[in-house]
C-alpha positions as CSV (number, residue, x, y, z in Angstrom):
1,M,18.6,-119.9,60.8
2,K,15.0,-118.8,60.3
3,I,15.5,-115.1,61.3
4,S,12.2,-114.2,63.1
5,E,10.2,-110.7,62.8
6,L,9.4,-108.1,65.7
7,I,6.0,-106.8,65.4
8,A,5.4,-103.7,67.2
9,P,1.9,-102.0,68.2
10,A,0.1,-98.4,66.7
11,G,-2.2,-96.6,68.2
12,S,-1.5,-93.6,65.7
13,L,0.5,-92.5,63.2
14,E,3.2,-91.2,65.3
15,S,4.0,-94.3,66.9
16,L,3.9,-96.1,64.1
17,E,6.6,-94.4,62.4
18,T,8.3,-94.4,66.1
19,A,8.0,-98.1,65.5
20,L,9.3,-98.3,62.3
21,L,12.3,-95.9,62.9
22,Y,13.6,-98.1,66.2
23,G,13.4,-101.2,64.2
24,A,10.2,-103.1,63.9
25,D,9.9,-105.3,61.2
26,A,6.1,-105.4,61.3
27,I,3.3,-103.2,62.8
28,Y,0.0,-104.1,63.8
29,A,-3.0,-101.5,64.4
30,G,-6.6,-102.1,64.9
31,V,-9.6,-101.1,62.3
32,P,-11.8,-98.5,64.0
33,N,-14.7,-100.6,65.7
34,F,-13.6,-103.5,65.7
35,G,-10.2,-104.1,66.8
36,L,-9.8,-104.9,70.8
37,R,-8.2,-101.4,71.1
38,A,-11.6,-98.7,71.4
39,K,-9.0,-95.7,72.2
40,S,-6.4,-96.5,69.1
41,L,-6.4,-93.1,67.4
42,L,-5.9,-94.2,64.0
43,T,-8.9,-93.4,61.6
44,P,-9.3,-95.4,58.1
45,E,-7.2,-92.2,56.0
46,E,-4.7,-92.4,58.5
47,L,-4.1,-96.3,57.7
48,I,-4.0,-95.8,54.4
49,Y,-1.2,-93.3,55.1
50,G,0.1,-95.5,57.6
51,S,0.1,-98.4,54.8
52,E,1.8,-96.6,52.3
53,I,4.7,-95.4,54.7
54,I,5.5,-99.5,56.1
55,H,5.0,-100.7,52.5
56,K,7.9,-97.7,51.5
57,Q,10.3,-99.5,53.6
58,N,9.1,-103.3,52.6
59,K,7.8,-103.9,56.0
60,K,3.9,-105.3,56.8
61,L,0.8,-104.0,58.1
62,Y,-1.5,-106.4,59.8
63,L,-4.7,-105.5,60.3
64,T,-6.2,-106.0,64.3
65,L,-9.9,-107.5,63.8
66,N,-10.2,-108.9,66.6
67,S,-13.3,-108.5,68.7
68,F,-16.3,-111.1,69.1
69,F,-18.9,-109.6,66.6
70,K,-22.6,-109.6,67.6
71,N,-25.1,-110.0,65.2
72,S,-25.7,-106.2,64.4
73,D,-22.0,-106.2,63.6
74,F,-22.4,-108.0,60.4
75,D,-24.6,-105.3,59.4
76,N,-21.9,-103.3,58.5
77,L,-19.7,-106.0,57.1
78,D,-19.5,-104.4,53.2
79,K,-18.7,-101.0,54.7
80,L,-15.9,-102.9,56.8
81,C,-14.8,-104.8,53.9
82,N,-14.3,-101.4,51.9
83,I,-12.0,-100.1,54.1
84,I,-9.8,-103.2,54.5
85,K,-9.4,-103.3,50.8
86,A,-8.1,-99.4,50.7
87,I,-5.9,-100.2,53.6
88,N,-3.8,-102.5,51.5
89,A,-3.0,-104.5,54.5
90,D,-0.7,-107.7,54.2
91,A,-3.0,-109.9,56.9
92,L,-5.4,-109.5,59.2
93,I,-5.7,-110.6,62.6
94,I,-9.3,-112.3,63.9
95,S,-10.4,-114.4,66.8
96,D,-14.0,-114.9,65.7
97,L,-14.7,-117.6,63.4
98,A,-17.8,-116.6,61.6
99,V,-15.8,-113.1,61.0
100,F,-12.5,-115.6,59.6
101,T,-14.8,-117.7,57.7
102,E,-16.8,-114.3,56.1
103,M,-13.1,-112.3,55.2
104,K,-12.0,-115.6,53.8
105,K,-14.6,-115.4,51.4
106,N,-13.7,-111.7,51.1
107,F,-9.9,-111.8,50.9
108,P,-8.5,-115.0,49.2
109,N,-5.1,-113.6,48.8
110,I,-4.5,-112.1,51.8
111,E,-2.8,-113.8,54.5
112,F,-5.3,-114.9,57.8
113,H,-3.5,-114.5,61.3
114,V,-5.7,-116.0,64.7
115,S,-5.5,-113.8,67.3
116,T,-4.5,-114.5,70.4
117,Q,-8.3,-113.9,71.5
118,A,-9.0,-117.2,70.1
119,N,-7.3,-118.6,73.2
120,I,-5.0,-120.9,70.8
121,C,-3.4,-123.6,73.6
122,S,-2.9,-126.7,71.5
123,Y,-1.2,-127.8,68.6
124,K,-4.4,-129.6,67.8
125,A,-6.4,-126.2,68.1
126,V,-3.3,-124.9,65.7
127,N,-3.8,-127.7,63.1
128,S,-7.7,-127.3,63.1
129,W,-6.9,-123.2,62.5
130,A,-4.2,-124.8,59.5
131,N,-7.1,-126.6,58.2
132,L,-9.4,-123.8,58.2
133,G,-6.7,-122.2,56.0
134,A,-4.9,-120.1,58.4
135,D,-1.5,-118.7,58.1
136,L,-0.4,-117.9,61.2
137,C,-1.7,-118.1,64.7
138,V,-1.0,-116.2,67.7
139,L,-0.2,-118.5,70.9
140,A,-2.5,-117.9,74.0
141,R,0.0,-116.2,76.9
142,E,-1.0,-118.6,79.3
143,L,1.4,-121.5,77.6
144,S,4.7,-122.3,78.9
145,F,8.0,-123.0,77.0
146,T,7.7,-126.6,77.0
147,E,4.2,-126.3,75.8
148,I,5.0,-124.2,72.7
149,K,8.0,-126.1,71.6
150,E,5.6,-129.0,71.5
151,I,3.1,-127.0,69.6
152,R,6.4,-126.0,67.1
153,E,7.6,-129.3,66.7
154,K,4.0,-131.1,65.5
155,C,3.1,-127.9,63.6
156,P,6.3,-126.9,61.1
157,N,3.9,-126.0,58.5
158,I,2.3,-123.3,59.7
159,K,3.7,-119.7,61.3
160,L,3.6,-119.3,65.1
161,E,3.7,-116.0,66.9
162,T,4.4,-115.7,70.8
163,F,4.0,-112.0,73.0
164,I,7.6,-111.2,74.4
165,H,6.2,-108.0,76.3
166,G,3.6,-106.0,77.5
167,A,0.6,-105.7,80.1
168,M,-0.5,-109.4,81.1
169,C,-4.7,-109.6,81.5
170,M,-5.9,-111.0,85.0
171,S,-8.2,-113.2,82.6
172,Y,-8.1,-115.7,80.3
173,S,-5.9,-113.6,77.2
174,G,-8.4,-111.1,77.8
175,R,-12.0,-113.1,78.0
176,C,-13.2,-110.6,81.0
177,L,-16.2,-109.4,82.4
178,L,-14.8,-107.2,85.3
179,S,-15.1,-104.1,83.0
180,N,-18.7,-104.9,81.5
181,F,-20.1,-104.9,85.1
182,L,-18.6,-102.5,87.2
183,T,-18.2,-99.7,84.3
184,G,-20.7,-100.8,81.1
185,R,-17.2,-100.8,79.2
186,A,-16.7,-103.9,77.4
187,A,-13.0,-105.5,77.6
188,N,-14.0,-107.7,74.4
189,K,-15.1,-104.5,72.4
190,G,-11.8,-102.8,73.3
191,D,-13.1,-100.3,75.5
192,C,-11.1,-102.2,78.8
193,A,-11.3,-99.6,82.1
194,H,-8.4,-101.9,83.4
195,S,-10.4,-102.8,86.9
196,C,-7.8,-105.3,87.9
197,R,-5.6,-102.1,88.2
198,W,-8.0,-100.8,90.9
199,K,-7.6,-100.7,94.7
200,Y,-10.2,-103.0,96.5
201,K,-11.0,-103.4,100.0
202,V,-12.5,-106.7,100.7
203,Y,-11.6,-110.0,101.9
204,L,-12.4,-113.0,99.1
205,E,-14.4,-115.8,99.7
206,E,-14.8,-118.7,97.2
207,E,-18.3,-119.9,96.6
208,K,-17.1,-123.9,97.5
209,R,-15.1,-123.0,100.2
210,P,-17.0,-121.4,102.7
211,N,-15.4,-119.1,105.5
212,E,-12.2,-119.8,103.6
213,F,-11.3,-116.2,103.7
214,F,-8.4,-114.5,101.6
215,E,-7.0,-111.8,103.3
216,L,-5.6,-108.4,101.8
217,I,-3.3,-106.3,104.0
218,E,-3.5,-103.5,102.8
219,D,-1.6,-100.0,103.4
220,D,-2.1,-96.4,103.0
221,K,-1.6,-97.1,99.2
222,G,-4.9,-99.7,99.0
223,S,-4.8,-103.2,98.0
224,Y,-4.4,-104.3,94.5
225,I,-4.8,-108.2,94.3
226,L,-5.6,-108.2,90.9
227,N,-2.5,-106.4,89.3
228,S,-0.3,-108.5,87.4
229,K,3.0,-107.8,86.6
230,D,3.7,-107.0,82.9
231,L,5.1,-109.6,80.3
232,C,8.9,-109.4,79.9
233,L,10.6,-112.5,78.0
234,M,14.1,-110.6,76.7
235,S,15.6,-113.3,79.3
236,K,13.8,-116.0,76.8
237,I,14.2,-115.1,73.6
238,N,16.8,-116.7,72.9
239,K,14.7,-120.0,73.6
240,L,12.3,-119.0,71.3
241,L,14.5,-118.0,68.4
242,E,16.2,-121.2,68.6
243,I,13.1,-123.1,68.4
244,G,11.9,-120.7,65.2
245,I,9.0,-119.2,66.2
246,D,8.6,-116.8,63.4
247,S,6.8,-113.6,65.2
248,L,7.4,-111.9,68.6
249,K,4.8,-109.5,69.6
250,I,5.3,-106.6,71.2
251,E,1.1,-105.7,72.9
252,G,0.8,-101.9,73.5
253,R,-1.6,-100.1,71.5
254,N,-2.3,-97.5,73.9
255,K,1.1,-96.9,75.1
256,T,3.3,-93.9,74.2
257,Q,5.9,-93.2,70.9
258,Y,8.6,-93.5,73.9
259,Y,7.1,-97.2,74.6
260,A,7.7,-97.7,71.1
261,A,10.8,-96.4,70.5
262,I,12.4,-98.3,73.7
263,V,10.7,-101.4,73.7
264,V,10.9,-102.5,69.9
265,R,15.0,-100.7,69.7
266,A,16.0,-103.5,73.0
267,Y,14.1,-106.6,71.2
268,K,15.5,-105.7,67.9
269,Q,19.2,-105.3,69.5
270,A,18.8,-108.1,71.6
271,M,17.6,-110.3,68.3
272,K,20.5,-108.9,66.6
273,D,22.8,-110.0,69.0
274,Y,21.3,-113.5,69.2
275,Y,21.8,-114.3,65.3
276,K,25.2,-112.7,65.5
277,N,26.3,-115.1,68.4
278,S,23.7,-117.3,70.0
279,E,26.2,-118.9,72.0
280,N,27.3,-116.0,73.9
281,F,24.2,-114.4,74.1
282,N,23.6,-111.7,77.2
283,Y,19.8,-110.6,77.3
284,K,21.2,-108.3,80.9
285,L,21.8,-105.1,79.1
286,Y,18.3,-105.0,77.4
287,T,16.8,-105.8,80.5
288,E,18.0,-103.1,82.0
289,E,17.0,-100.6,79.1
290,L,13.0,-102.0,79.6
291,L,13.1,-100.8,82.8
292,T,13.3,-96.8,81.7
293,V,10.0,-97.3,80.7
294,A,7.1,-97.1,82.7
295,N,6.1,-100.3,84.0
296,R,4.1,-102.6,87.0
297,G,7.2,-104.9,87.6
298,Y,8.3,-107.5,85.3
299,T,7.2,-111.0,84.9
300,E,8.3,-114.1,82.9
301,G,4.0,-115.1,82.9
302,F,3.7,-118.6,82.2
303,F,6.9,-119.5,80.3
304,E,8.4,-121.6,83.0
305,G,4.9,-123.0,83.7
306,N,2.0,-121.9,86.9
307,L,2.3,-118.2,87.8
308,S,3.8,-117.8,91.1
309,E,2.9,-115.1,93.6
310,K,6.1,-113.1,92.1
311,A,3.8,-112.6,88.6
312,H,1.8,-109.9,91.0
313,N,2.5,-106.5,92.1
314,Y,0.4,-106.6,95.3
315,E,1.3,-102.8,96.1
316,T,0.8,-100.3,94.1
317,T,0.0,-100.2,90.3
318,A,2.5,-96.9,89.3
319,S,5.5,-97.7,87.2
320,N,8.5,-98.8,88.9
321,S,10.7,-96.5,86.1
322,K,13.3,-94.2,87.5
323,F,12.6,-92.4,83.7
324,E,10.0,-90.7,82.1
325,W,9.4,-89.4,78.4
326,A,10.7,-85.6,78.0
327,A,9.9,-85.1,74.6
328,Y,10.5,-86.0,70.7
329,I,11.8,-84.5,67.4
330,E,9.1,-83.3,65.7
331,D,11.4,-81.8,62.6
332,L,14.6,-80.6,61.9
333,K,15.4,-77.1,60.8
334,E,18.7,-75.7,59.3
335,D,19.8,-75.5,62.8
336,Y,18.2,-76.7,65.0
337,F,15.6,-79.8,66.4
338,V,12.1,-78.7,67.1
339,L,11.1,-80.7,70.0
340,R,7.7,-81.8,71.2
341,I,7.1,-81.6,74.8
342,K,5.7,-84.4,77.0
343,N,6.4,-83.9,80.7
344,K,7.2,-80.9,82.6
345,I,10.8,-79.6,81.7
346,Q,13.0,-77.2,82.8
347,I,16.4,-75.3,83.1
348,G,19.0,-78.0,84.2
349,D,17.4,-81.2,83.4
350,V,19.4,-83.4,81.3
351,F,18.3,-84.7,78.4
352,E,19.0,-88.4,76.7
353,F,18.5,-88.7,73.0
354,I,17.7,-92.2,72.0
355,S,18.8,-92.7,69.1
356,P,17.6,-95.4,66.8
357,I,21.0,-97.0,66.3
358,W,22.0,-98.6,69.2
359,G,24.9,-97.2,71.3
360,Q,24.6,-93.8,69.9
361,D,22.7,-92.1,72.8
362,K,23.9,-88.6,73.9
363,K,22.7,-86.8,77.4
364,V,22.7,-82.9,77.2
365,K,22.1,-80.7,79.8
366,I,19.3,-77.8,78.8
367,N,20.5,-74.3,79.5
368,N,18.0,-72.7,77.2
369,L,14.0,-73.4,76.7
370,I,13.0,-71.5,73.5
371,D,9.3,-71.6,72.5
372,N,9.4,-72.3,68.9
373,K,6.4,-70.2,67.8
374,T,6.9,-67.0,70.0
375,S,10.9,-67.5,70.0
376,L,10.8,-66.6,73.5
377,K,12.8,-68.1,76.5
378,K,11.4,-70.2,79.3
379,D,12.2,-71.4,82.9
380,V,9.9,-74.4,83.0
381,V,7.2,-76.3,79.8
382,H,4.7,-78.5,81.1
383,G,3.5,-81.6,78.7
384,S,-0.3,-80.4,79.0
385,E,0.7,-77.2,77.3
386,N,1.5,-79.4,73.6
387,T,4.6,-76.7,73.4
388,E,7.2,-77.0,70.9
389,I,10.9,-75.9,71.2
390,R,14.0,-74.9,69.6
391,F,17.0,-77.1,70.6
392,Y,19.9,-75.6,68.5
393,F,22.5,-77.9,67.1
394,K,25.3,-75.7,69.0
395,D,24.2,-76.2,71.8
396,F,24.2,-80.3,71.7
397,L,27.4,-80.4,69.7
398,E,29.0,-78.5,72.4
399,Q,28.2,-81.2,75.1
400,N,29.5,-83.8,72.8
401,N,32.3,-82.6,70.8
402,N,33.2,-85.8,69.2
403,L,30.0,-85.9,67.0
404,T,29.9,-83.7,63.5
405,L,26.9,-82.3,62.2
406,E,25.9,-84.8,59.6
407,E,26.3,-87.6,62.5
408,L,24.2,-85.7,64.8
409,K,21.6,-85.5,62.3
410,K,22.0,-88.9,60.9
411,N,21.8,-90.4,64.9
412,F,18.5,-88.4,65.7
413,P,16.7,-88.4,62.8
414,K,12.5,-87.1,63.0
415,Y,10.8,-89.1,65.9
416,T,13.6,-89.6,68.0
417,V,12.4,-89.8,71.7
418,I,13.7,-88.1,74.4
419,R,13.6,-88.9,78.3
420,K,15.0,-87.6,81.8
421,E,15.0,-89.0,85.1
422,K,11.7,-88.2,87.0
423,S,11.5,-85.5,89.2
424,F,10.5,-86.5,92.9
């Protein structure tokens, strides 16, 4: 059976290392100013360092170069090529045909992946890109499983990739002008304002259907007619693995380390379980885990065909999750963890340490908050303060006495994420 790879996003070095820790086979990250995430925090120097970390673990780095170039962008082509050479990526992810052609000249020995932004919706399109020298095509999110399967059958000699989790766009694979029109921030330059998530207090009337009004029923929360739920294909990955999709991709380069850890671990463990016993594969446990990250509700998108009204959340853009990212392990000292706090915590909260090893998560009640820099005790710590606290191993082991100190350090290494239930 062909083993598919799981590809995770990284918008920072911390997210990159977290995704690797929790099981990603490959990382995709943006080349500054040329990938579709303007707020991605990775600099060229960090990408070079990240590439070294990735390759030491025998994993892969894919660079996103998937914006659509204008004339002036090509003026920086030589500088861009020098950056790419220094990063030593395993593949380039490209949308623009001209960029694809230019990069093929400059990098004849690297893999070329065609981005979902190219809107690949047919086996004819896949074959056309293959004839131009593409090694992998990322299929459009708008395809049904039936269409994906047909493409797989008719394109056996090129690698295929599909998105399995993350934010969905109201437009066709990100080709949106709404943000640009309302805010001047261009979606296809990676600076989308997510205008589709905003409240709209209007009636919609299509030009060729005069006097046919789409009523927006509004409550005190507003109306969110353009707000898609998030994609989640956990219940369908067995079908994708069965037909031999080469790569499964998670969206979210602007998401947190907590998101990277939970989503990567859930899908990786599900994939392991499928390969171990495909006939008895059960996705439900992993779906429950995915509910612990921020989400707008989940949809299977176009997997079964056209969207229904259940694919949208008309009530709110707020997260449905009852949990939040509390902290992560920034360092391990001789007798304590150094935790970087990401949200408000206080004495009496219960931390859940999320191990990279499935089934080893542990809960611990917080009885002391000790500032790592001042050694002073606190009652409350806020994430906005960027505080480090000490969490002593003895306090952890007293509440989990089935663990040894060696097991504690093994199960909860640096970059382990910690969650807690939200305070309402």
